[in-house]
C-alpha positions in Angstrom: -5.9 -18.6 8.6 -8.7 -16.2 8.0 -12.0 -17.6 6.9 -13.4 -16.0 3.7 -16.2 -14.5 5.6 -13.6 -12.8 7.9 -11.6 -11.7 5.1 -14.6 -10.1 3.4 -15.7 -8.5 6.4 -12.6 -7.0 7.4 -12.1 -5.5 4.2 -12.3 -1.7 4.1 -14.7 -1.7 1.2 -16.8 -4.0 3.0 -19.0 -1.3 4.5 -19.9 0.1 1.1 -21.7 -3.4 0.1 -25.2 -4.5 0.6 -25.4 -7.9 2.3 -26.0 -9.8 -0.9 -23.0 -8.0 -2.5 -20.6 -9.1 0.3 -21.9 -12.3 0.0 -21.0 -12.5 -3.7 -17.5 -10.9 -3.0 -16.8 -13.5 -0.4 -17.3 -16.5 -3.0 -14.6 -14.7 -5.0 -12.0 -14.3 -2.2 -8.9 -16.6 -1.6 -5.6 -16.1 0.5 -2.1 -16.4 -0.4 1.0 -16.3 1.8 4.4 -14.7 0.4 7.8 -15.1 2.3 10.2 -11.7 2.9 11.8 -10.8 -0.3 9.5 -12.9 -2.7 7.9 -11.6 -5.8 4.0 -11.4 -5.9 4.4 -10.6 -9.3 7.0 -9.1 -11.9 6.2 -6.3 -14.4 4.6 -7.9 -17.3 2.9 -10.6 -15.2 -0.7 -11.2 -15.6 -2.3 -11.1 -11.9 -5.9 -11.6 -12.4 -7.0 -10.5 -8.7 -7.5 -7.6 -7.0 -5.2 -7.5 -4.0 -5.4 -6.7 -0.1 -2.7 -7.0 2.4 -4.3 -9.0 5.0 -1.0 -8.9 7.2 2.5 -7.6 6.1 4.1 -5.1 3.9 4.7 -4.9 0.3 6.4 -2.5 -2.4 5.0 -1.7 -5.7 8.1 -0.4 -7.8 9.5 -0.6 -11.2 13.3 -0.1 -12.9 13.3 2.2 -15.8 15.3 1.5 -19.0 18.2 3.2 -17.6 18.3 1.1 -14.6 17.0 3.6 -12.1 14.5 2.1 -9.5 11.5 3.9 -8.4 9.1 3.0 -5.5 5.4 3.9 -6.4 3.9 2.8 -2.9 4.0 0.8 0.0 1.1 -1.0 1.2 0.3 -2.5 4.7 -2.6 -4.3 6.7 -5.7 -3.0 5.0 -4.7 -1.6 1.8 -5.7 -2.7 -1.6 -4.0 -2.3 -4.9 -4.0 -3.1 -8.5 -7.6 -2.3 -9.4 -6.6 -0.1 -12.5 -4.9 -3.3 -14.1 -7.8 -5.5 -13.2 -10.3 -3.1 -14.7 -8.3 -2.8 -17.9 -7.2 -6.5 -17.8 -3.7 -5.6 -18.8 -0.3 -7.2 -17.7 1.1 -5.4 -14.6 3.4 -2.4 -15.1 5.2 -2.8 -12.1 7.0 -5.2 -9.5 5.4 -6.3 -6.3 7.7 -7.5 -3.8 7.0 -8.6 -0.1 9.0 -6.8 2.3 8.5 -8.9 5.0 6.2 -12.2 5.4 3.0 -11.3 3.9 -0.6 -12.8 3.7 -2.7 -11.3 1.1 -6.5 -11.4 0.3 -7.1 -11.9 -3.5 -10.5 -11.2 -5.1 -10.9 -12.9 -8.4 -11.3 -10.5 -11.6 -14.8 -12.0 -12.3 -16.1 -11.1 -8.8 -14.4 -7.6 -8.9 -16.2 -7.0 -12.3 -19.4 -8.1 -10.9 -19.2 -5.7 -8.0 -17.9 -3.0 -10.6 -20.9 -3.4 -12.8 -23.5 -3.9 -10.2 -22.6 -2.2 -6.9 -22.9 1.4 -6.5 -21.1 1.4 -3.0 -18.3 -0.3 -4.6 -17.9 2.1 -7.3 -17.7 4.9 -4.6 -15.0 3.2 -3.1 -13.2 2.7 -6.1 -13.3 6.2 -7.4 -11.8 7.5 -3.9 -9.4 4.8 -4.1 -8.1 5.5 -7.7 -8.2 9.3 -7.0 -5.8 8.9 -3.9 -3.5 6.5 -5.5 -3.2 9.2 -8.4 -2.4 11.7 -6.3 0.1 9.6 -4.4 1.8 8.3 -7.4 2.1 11.9 -8.8 3.7 13.0 -5.6 6.2 10.2 -5.6 7.4 11.0 -9.1 8.1 14.7 -7.7 9.7 13.7 -4.7 11.9 11.0 -6.0 13.5 13.6 -8.1 13.8 16.7 -6.0 13.6 16.0 -2.3 16.4 14.9 -0.1 16.5 11.7 2.0 15.0 13.0 5.1 11.9 14.2 3.1 11.7 11.0 1.1 11.8 9.0 4.4 9.0 11.3 5.9 6.7 11.2 2.9 7.1 7.4 2.3 6.0 7.0 6.2 3.0 9.5 5.8 1.5 7.0 3.2 0.4 4.7 5.8 -1.5 7.4 7.8 -3.6 8.3 4.8 -7.1 8.1 6.2 -8.6 7.2 2.6 -6.3 4.6 2.0 -6.2 3.1 5.6 -9.2 4.5 7.4 -8.4 2.3 10.5 -4.9 3.5 10.9 -3.8 4.7 14.2 -0.9 6.6 15.3 1.8 3.9 15.3 3.0 1.7 12.7 5.3 -1.4 13.3 8.1 -0.9 10.5 11.9 -1.3 10.8 14.5 0.9 9.5 15.4 -1.7 7.0 11.6 -2.0 5.6 11.4 1.7 5.5 14.7 2.1 3.6 13.5 -0.2 1.0 10.5 1.9 0.3 12.4 5.2 0.4 15.1 3.9 -1.8 17.8 4.7 0.8 20.0 2.7 3.3 19.0 1.7 6.8 21.7 4.1 8.0 20.2 6.9 6.2 16.6 6.0 7.7 18.2 6.2 11.0 19.5 9.6 10.7 16.3 10.8 9.1 14.3 9.6 11.9 16.5 11.1 14.5 15.8 14.5 12.7 12.1 14.1 12.2 12.0 13.1 16.2 14.1 16.2 17.0 11.6 18.2 15.1 8.8 16.7 17.3 7.0 15.0 14.1 7.3 11.3 15.3 8.9 9.2 18.0 10.9 6.3 16.8 11.5 3.0 18.8 12.8 -0.2 18.0 10.7 -1.7 15.1 7.8 0.9 16.0 7.1 4.3 14.9 4.6 6.5 16.6 3.6 9.5 14.5 2.8 12.9 16.1 2.1 15.2 13.2 1.2 12.9 9.8 0.2 15.9 7.8 3.6 17.5 8.4 5.3 14.4 7.3 3.5 14.3 4.0 4.4 17.9 3.3 7.9 17.5 4.7 10.8 19.1 2.0 13.9 19.8 4.3 
């Protein structure tokens, strides 16, 4: 298991902090592991930590009163989520599920609020993060209503190559067709057909359990 020092240094927001601020963050960090399929939290739960994925893949989603399921975001290695709920001290308005075995870094609310109140660099990071997530959620609502399955697969995949949310992302992601289907809200068979279509268009290369993206920008705009 990673040490607290390693977790802090590996966080994408670490570069924004002074040495003293980083040490303060380190003292508020812990790690938890979740097995595939388990709930990290249910809608209505209180989760008093800001949370990052150290290793794994999670889905942020909700089910409407009419029974319709909607995925807001997928988060993989290096991504952080839940800052809005931590800032407001409110119960979570969504479910968080581990799509594969996942290890989370968890920063206590007290440490998060201390950084929020004292660190200019941390606040710069939060503004970028919140702005990017808001744009992502708005786009998700739009394409969940109007886009076909291939476009939904393309755009869900493009999340993981967003340089604001994942500044260390390369061109390849380890993800199965089943996992991508859970994020896009379609079956594994539909994902398979969508990936073949996107590969034929030269936008990606799909291998077993791995996808190499050729044009992430085109995936994020895909609407066919």
